[in-house]
N, C-alpha and C positions, 0 to 999 in steps of 0.2 A: 576238690578242684585238681590237686596234684595227680590223683589217680586217673582222672579223666584225661588230663593233658598227656600223661605218660602212655595211656592206652591208645590215644590218637597217633602218637609217634610210632608205636609198635605196629599199628594197622598200616600206617604209611610205608613203613619199611617192608612189610609183607606184600602189600598191594603194588607199590611202585618202585621198591628197591631202595628208597631213601628220600631225602628231602634236599632240594637245592635252593629254595627261596622260602623265607619266613617273613611275614609282615606282622609286627606287633602294633596293635592299636587299642590300648586300654588305658583308662585313666579316670580317676575321680578326684573331686576336690571337696574339702570340708572346711567351711568358714564359720568359726564360732570363737568366742572368747575362751582362752585356755582353761579358765576356772569352771566354765560350764561344759567342757568337753568330757566325753566318756572314753574310757580305754578302748571300747569296742570300735569307736569311730577311727581311732588311730590305727587299730589293727586292720580295719577295712581299707584304709588308704594305703598302708604299707603292703598289704596283700595284693591290691589291685595295681598300684603304681610301681612296685618293686618286684614282687614275687611273680606276678602274672607274666611280665615280659622276660624275667630272668630264667625261669624254668624252661620255657620253649627255646630260648636262645641257646641254653646249655645243650639241650637235646638235639637241636638243629646242628650245632657245631660237632657234636659226637657223630651224627649221621654223615656229615660232610667229611670229617677226618677219616672215618672208617672206610669210605669209598675213595679217598683222596680227591674229592670233588671240590670245585671252585664255586661256592654258592654265595648267596647274599642274604643279609638280615637287614630289614628296614624297620626302624622304630619311628612311629608317627607320634608326635606329641603336640600339644598346644598349651598355651598359658591359660590356666583355668580362670574364668571370670566369676566373681562372687555374684550372688543373686542381686537383682536390680536395687532392691531396697538397701543393700549394704555397700554398693559401689562407691558412693561418695565418702563414706567413713573409711573404707579400706584405702581408696586412692589418696585421701588426705594424709593418712598415716605413713604412706610410702613416698611422699613427695621428696624429690631430691633437693639437696641444698649444696651450694658450691663449696668446694674444699678450699681451705686457706692454709697455706704452709707457713710455719713459723721458722725463723732462722736461728 
């Protein structure tokens, strides 16, 4: 994936002289008990939710700084919803309780 992203930025530099706007819109959710989770699932979530927006942002900033351009990076995000069958269980486990301060 990294090679594809980097080659896209090189092409953009050659074709258009640089990049002024980047829109990051990637994200995945993984809902499962930790004991049943596989390392590959964690890697997929980290690669998609962290690395996929970070690498293009870095390259976009390099492009903008090199040309002293004033550009924009837009990160689109949403709160992932668990699958329908798991919503009740997940929402019950995250129910907020009032805080009480002791003196």
